[in-house]
C-alpha positions as CSV (number, residue, x, y, z in Angstrom):
1,M,-11.9,35.6,160.1
2,R,-14.9,35.6,158.2
3,H,-15.5,31.9,159.3
4,L,-14.1,32.5,162.8
5,N,-16.8,35.0,163.4
6,A,-19.2,32.6,162.0
7,W,-18.4,29.8,164.5
8,L,-18.5,32.5,167.2
9,V,-22.1,33.4,166.9
10,G,-22.7,30.0,166.4
11,I,-21.6,28.8,169.8
12,L,-23.4,31.8,171.3
13,I,-26.8,30.7,169.7
14,G,-26.6,26.7,170.1
15,L,-26.1,26.4,165.8
16,P,-23.3,24.1,164.2
17,V,-20.8,25.8,162.5
18,G,-21.8,27.1,159.4
19,A,-25.1,26.4,159.8
20,L,-25.9,30.3,160.3
21,S,-25.2,31.1,156.5
22,Q,-27.0,28.0,155.2
23,Q,-30.3,29.3,157.1
24,T,-30.1,32.7,156.0
25,A,-29.4,31.2,152.3
26,V,-32.2,28.9,152.1
27,A,-35.0,31.2,154.3
28,P,-35.5,32.8,150.8
29,A,-36.6,29.9,148.9
30,S,-38.2,28.4,151.5
31,E,-40.9,30.8,152.2
32,A,-41.0,31.3,148.2
33,R,-42.6,27.4,148.0
34,A,-44.5,27.5,151.2
35,A,-46.0,30.6,149.4
36,A,-46.4,28.9,146.2
37,A,-47.7,25.9,148.0
38,E,-50.8,27.9,149.5
39,E,-51.6,29.6,146.5
40,V,-51.9,26.5,144.7
41,S,-54.0,24.6,147.5
42,D,-56.0,27.4,147.9
43,P,-59.5,25.9,146.9
44,L,-61.2,29.1,145.8
45,A,-58.5,30.8,143.7
46,N,-59.7,31.5,140.3
47,A,-63.8,31.2,141.1
48,I,-66.1,32.0,138.3
49,D,-68.8,34.9,138.6
50,A,-72.0,32.8,139.9
51,R,-74.1,33.8,136.7
52,L,-71.7,31.5,134.5
53,V,-72.3,28.4,136.3
54,S,-74.9,26.2,133.3
55,K,-76.5,23.1,133.4
56,E,-73.4,21.8,131.4
57,M,-71.4,22.1,134.8
58,I,-73.8,19.5,136.8
59,G,-71.5,16.8,138.3
60,T,-68.4,18.9,138.0
61,T,-66.6,20.6,140.7
62,Q,-66.3,24.4,140.8
63,A,-65.4,27.5,142.9
64,V,-67.9,30.1,142.6
65,R,-68.2,33.7,143.7
66,G,-71.5,36.0,144.3
67,R,-73.5,38.1,146.3
68,I,-76.0,36.6,148.9
69,L,-79.4,37.0,148.1
70,E,-81.1,35.4,150.5
71,V,-80.5,33.1,153.5
72,Q,-82.6,30.1,154.0
73,P,-81.6,28.0,157.2
74,S,-82.2,24.6,157.5
75,T,-86.0,23.3,159.0
76,H,-84.7,19.8,159.6
77,P,-81.6,17.8,160.8
78,R,-81.8,16.7,157.0
79,M,-82.4,19.5,155.4
80,P,-79.9,22.1,154.3
81,N,-79.0,25.3,155.1
82,R,-79.3,27.4,151.5
83,M,-77.8,30.6,150.4
84,I,-79.4,31.8,147.2
85,I,-76.6,33.7,145.2
86,R,-78.9,33.7,141.7
87,R,-82.4,33.6,141.1
88,D,-83.3,33.5,137.3
89,P,-82.6,30.4,137.0
90,Q,-81.7,29.7,140.7
91,L,-78.5,28.7,141.8
92,S,-78.1,28.4,145.6
93,I,-75.1,27.2,147.7
94,I,-76.1,24.6,150.7
95,Y,-74.4,23.5,153.4
96,Y,-75.9,20.4,155.8
97,P,-76.3,21.2,159.9
98,D,-73.4,19.0,160.5
99,V,-71.0,21.5,158.6
100,A,-72.6,24.5,159.9
101,E,-71.8,24.9,163.6
102,A,-68.4,24.4,161.9
103,I,-68.8,27.3,159.0
104,E,-70.6,29.9,161.5
105,K,-68.1,29.6,164.2
106,Q,-64.9,30.2,162.0
107,L,-66.8,32.7,159.8
108,G,-70.1,33.6,161.3
109,K,-73.5,33.4,160.3
110,P,-73.8,34.8,156.6
111,K,-76.7,37.5,155.6
112,A,-78.2,38.8,152.8
113,G,-75.6,41.4,150.8
114,M,-72.4,39.7,151.7
115,W,-70.0,38.2,149.1
116,V,-69.7,35.0,149.1
117,Y,-67.3,32.5,147.7
118,A,-67.2,28.6,147.7
119,R,-66.1,25.4,146.3
120,G,-68.1,22.5,145.9
121,P,-69.7,19.7,143.5
122,V,-72.6,20.9,141.4
123,G,-75.8,19.4,141.4
124,E,-79.6,20.0,140.7
125,W,-82.4,19.5,142.8
126,R,-86.2,19.7,141.8
127,G,-85.0,21.6,138.5
128,L,-82.7,24.0,140.6
129,M,-78.9,24.2,140.5
130,E,-77.1,24.1,143.8
131,M,-73.6,23.7,144.8
132,R,-72.8,21.8,148.2
133,V,-70.2,22.8,150.7
134,S,-68.9,20.1,152.7
135,K,-66.6,21.6,154.7
136,G,-65.6,24.9,156.1
137,G,-62.2,25.7,153.9
138,A,-64.1,25.6,151.3
139,I,-66.4,28.7,152.2
140,R,-65.6,32.5,152.9
141,F,-67.9,35.3,153.3
142,Y,-67.0,39.1,152.6
143,S,-69.2,42.3,153.5
144,S,-68.4,44.5,150.8
145,D,-67.1,44.7,147.4
146,T,-63.5,45.6,148.5
147,E,-63.1,42.8,150.7
148,A,-64.6,40.2,148.1
149,S,-61.8,41.4,145.6
150,T,-59.3,40.1,147.2
151,L,-59.4,36.9,145.3
152,P,-59.1,36.4,141.6
153,V,-62.6,36.0,139.2
154,V,-62.5,34.5,136.2
155,I,-65.0,35.9,133.5
156,E,-64.2,35.0,129.9
157,S,-65.7,37.8,128.7
158,V,-68.9,40.4,129.1
159,E,-70.6,38.5,126.2
160,A,-70.1,35.4,127.6
161,L,-71.5,36.4,130.7
162,E,-74.6,38.0,129.3
163,S,-75.8,35.1,127.1
164,I,-75.4,33.0,130.1
165,R,-77.6,35.4,131.9
166,F,-80.9,35.2,129.6
167,N,-80.7,31.4,129.9
168,A,-84.1,31.3,131.2
169,P,-86.7,29.5,129.0
170,R,-88.2,31.9,126.6
171,V,-92.1,32.3,127.5
172,V,-94.9,33.9,125.1
173,I,-97.2,35.9,127.0
174,K,-100.3,34.1,126.4
175,D,-98.7,30.9,127.7
176,F,-97.1,32.8,130.7
177,D,-99.6,30.7,133.3
178,D,-97.8,27.7,132.6
179,H,-94.7,29.1,134.2
180,L,-96.0,30.3,137.4
181,E,-93.6,30.5,140.1
182,K,-90.9,29.5,137.4
183,P,-88.0,31.3,136.0
184,A,-89.1,33.1,132.6
185,R,-87.7,35.1,129.7
186,V,-90.1,37.1,127.8
187,I,-89.1,39.6,124.6
188,G,-91.3,42.3,123.5
189,Q,-91.6,46.4,123.8
190,V,-92.7,48.7,127.0
191,V,-96.6,49.8,126.9
192,A,-95.8,52.4,129.8
193,Y,-94.6,52.9,132.8
194,Q,-95.6,53.6,136.4
195,L,-94.1,54.9,139.3
196,P,-95.2,53.0,142.8
197,S,-98.4,54.2,144.1
198,S,-97.3,53.9,147.3
199,E,-93.9,52.9,149.8
200,R,-94.8,49.3,149.6
201,A,-95.5,49.1,145.7
202,P,-93.5,48.5,143.0
203,H,-92.3,49.9,139.8
204,V,-94.5,48.6,137.1
205,I,-93.3,48.2,133.1
206,K,-96.5,47.5,131.5
207,F,-94.9,44.7,128.4
208,S,-96.3,43.1,125.5
209,D,-94.8,40.9,123.1
210,G,-98.0,40.7,120.5
211,T,-99.8,37.7,122.4
212,G,-100.7,39.2,125.6
213,D,-99.2,41.5,128.0
214,I,-97.9,41.7,131.4
215,D,-96.5,43.8,134.6
216,V,-92.7,43.9,135.2
217,V,-92.4,44.8,138.6
218,Y,-89.7,45.4,140.7
219,W,-88.6,47.2,144.1
220,D,-85.0,48.5,145.4
221,I,-83.4,48.1,142.4
222,A,-84.8,51.2,140.4
223,P,-81.9,53.4,140.7
224,D,-79.9,50.7,138.7
225,V,-82.4,49.7,135.9
226,D,-81.7,51.0,132.4
227,Q,-83.8,54.7,131.9
228,R,-84.4,53.2,128.2
229,A,-86.2,50.7,129.6
230,L,-89.3,52.7,130.7
231,R,-89.6,54.5,127.7
232,P,-92.7,53.5,125.6
233,G,-92.1,51.9,122.4
234,T,-88.3,50.5,123.6
235,R,-88.0,47.1,122.9
236,L,-86.7,44.5,125.9
237,E,-85.2,41.0,126.4
238,I,-86.7,40.8,130.6
239,Q,-86.2,37.4,132.1
240,G,-87.2,36.9,136.2
241,T,-90.0,34.9,138.0
242,A,-93.6,34.3,136.7
243,G,-96.5,35.3,139.1
244,R,-99.7,36.2,139.1
245,Y,-101.0,39.7,141.5
246,R,-104.7,40.7,141.4
247,D,-105.8,38.4,137.8
248,R,-102.4,40.3,136.5
249,K,-99.6,38.1,135.1
250,Q,-96.0,39.7,136.7
251,L,-92.5,39.3,136.1
252,R,-90.5,39.7,139.1
253,I,-87.0,41.2,138.2
254,R,-84.9,41.6,141.6
255,D,-81.7,42.3,139.4
256,P,-81.7,45.5,136.9
257,R,-79.1,43.4,134.4
258,D,-82.3,41.4,133.8
259,I,-83.5,43.9,132.1
260,R,-81.8,44.2,128.4
261,V,-82.4,46.9,125.9
262,I,-82.8,45.6,122.7
263,T,-80.6,48.0,119.6
264,G,-79.6,48.2,116.5
265,D,-80.0,45.6,113.8
266,E,-80.7,43.0,117.0
267,A,-84.1,45.2,117.7
268,A,-85.2,45.5,114.0
269,A,-84.8,41.7,114.4
270,A,-86.9,41.0,117.6
271,P,-89.9,38.9,117.1
272,V,-92.3,41.6,118.4
273,V,-95.6,43.5,117.6
274,A,-94.9,47.0,116.3
275,A,-95.0,50.0,118.8
276,P,-98.4,52.1,118.9
277,P,-97.7,55.4,117.7
278,S,-96.7,57.5,120.5
279,G,-99.6,60.7,120.2
280,R,-103.3,60.2,120.7
281,V,-105.7,61.1,117.8
282,P,-109.2,62.8,118.2
283,I,-111.9,60.4,117.9
284,A,-113.5,62.4,115.2
285,T,-110.5,61.2,113.0
286,L,-111.0,57.3,113.7
287,G,-113.3,57.2,110.3
288,E,-110.3,57.8,108.0
289,K,-108.3,55.2,110.1
290,V,-110.0,52.2,109.9
291,G,-107.5,49.1,110.1
292,Q,-104.9,51.6,111.8
293,K,-103.2,51.2,115.5
294,V,-104.0,54.3,116.7
295,I,-104.3,55.8,120.7
296,I,-107.4,57.9,122.1
297,E,-108.5,59.6,125.6
298,G,-111.6,60.7,126.8
299,Q,-114.5,59.9,129.0
300,V,-116.7,57.1,129.6
301,A,-120.2,58.4,128.4
302,E,-122.3,55.4,128.8
303,V,-121.6,51.7,130.2
304,T,-123.5,48.8,127.7
305,A,-123.5,45.1,129.6
306,P,-123.7,42.5,127.1
307,W,-127.2,41.8,126.0
308,S,-126.1,38.2,125.2
309,D,-123.4,35.3,126.0
310,R,-121.6,36.2,122.5
311,A,-122.1,40.1,123.1
312,P,-119.6,42.3,123.9
313,N,-119.5,45.3,126.8
314,I,-119.5,48.4,125.4
315,L,-117.7,52.0,126.8
316,R,-118.8,54.9,125.1
317,V,-116.0,57.2,125.2
318,E,-116.1,61.1,124.3
319,D,-113.8,63.4,123.5
320,S,-114.2,67.2,122.8
321,S,-114.4,66.3,119.2
322,G,-116.7,62.9,119.3
323,A,-117.6,59.7,120.7
324,V,-116.8,56.2,119.8
325,E,-117.7,52.5,120.9
326,V,-114.6,50.6,122.7
327,V,-115.9,47.4,123.2
328,F,-114.1,43.8,125.1
329,W,-115.4,40.5,126.2
330,D,-116.7,39.2,129.7
331,D,-113.3,36.6,129.7
332,L,-111.4,40.1,129.8
333,K,-113.0,42.0,132.4
334,P,-111.9,41.1,135.2
335,Q,-108.4,41.8,134.3
336,L,-109.6,45.0,133.4
337,N,-109.1,48.3,136.2
338,Q,-112.7,48.2,137.3
339,D,-112.6,51.9,137.9
340,L,-111.9,52.9,134.5
341,I,-115.4,50.6,133.7
342,R,-117.8,52.9,134.7
343,Q,-119.2,56.6,133.9
344,N,-117.2,59.5,133.8
345,A,-113.8,57.9,134.0
346,R,-111.1,59.6,132.1
347,V,-109.7,56.8,130.0
348,R,-106.5,55.7,127.9
349,V,-107.3,53.2,124.7
350,S,-105.1,52.0,122.7
351,G,-106.0,49.9,119.7
352,E,-106.8,48.8,115.8
353,V,-109.8,51.3,114.5
354,S,-112.6,48.8,112.7
355,E,-116.1,49.4,111.8
356,H,-119.4,47.4,113.3
357,R,-122.7,48.0,111.5
358,E,-121.6,51.0,110.3
359,K,-120.0,52.0,113.8
360,I,-116.7,52.8,114.0
361,Q,-115.2,50.9,117.4
362,I,-111.8,49.8,118.9
363,R,-111.5,46.4,120.2
364,V,-109.6,45.9,123.4
365,E,-108.1,42.3,123.7
366,Q,-105.5,42.8,126.5
367,P,-105.5,44.7,129.5
368,G,-102.7,47.0,128.6
369,Q,-105.1,48.4,125.9
370,L,-107.2,50.3,128.6
371,S,-105.8,52.5,130.9
372,A,-106.3,55.7,132.7
373,A,-105.5,58.7,130.9
374,T,-102.5,60.8,131.2
375,P,-103.1,63.9,133.3
């Protein structure tokens, strides 16, 4: 009877006898194989974090994921569209105009802030890493973290990721000008932190490594920056893009993870100068502190220009207890805040106390040693 029923149903739908039972038996296995084949053929499966891409991967094909930081459209038929997904050191996903139309028709136009998964060969152009996408099926855009999480991401460990993150060339600040507009990494300590002076101004960490000082600047990432990194004396490892602004050395940061607080045994071993004392001292006590590093605050009573090519500029700084000479040379003057090199300016000075011709002095050799007095 069971075979008769199958025969009757087969007649009604136009199938041979027994075919219906065979179809129902093999359908689940067929679907499973199709799903497995689709999973295996997915060119973006097991994409790694873009921060893990290194120069050792040049010449290999990789699948990566990352957030789009900037989109640079092609300016010439022979030039690629470029999506920057990592800045320091820079890594871009590129695709040429001949595939741009297909990609944008299928996925829409990429925008900064979106997530992208892509697969292609890793290469190098003018010292910067790039990954070339040659067909639309090897790239996908996602508008949110939730959407971006639909594909698996392989990261071996947080430690491995962080060791690769801080792989920009290490630079001592005195040699900073040799690396302008290039990725750079510095290790040192916080001298001071300044809030933005206007809506368009950056947050500024005054930073020193013992060979010089720089301004570490950042804008919209401020809420995510580790607050410990803003405290004077904190030791940090920072990487960003080296630059200059108004004759001041700058390190521009666009990712809060590129500011790392150095703690514990690592901090003890970090090759940076010791932090200056946190509190200021009365000027009258400086005679007892020759050879020590101090901080003073006071008012500029007198400004004396150099009397010869080899002589310094002198600021006579006074507080309620006494006066001291603060000296600096002409090669440093353009880097100083000119509003502080005038009579009646309220200044904060840090440096080593010395004695010259029976006069107590503090010599300023870096711009960060002369700043506005705290309110």
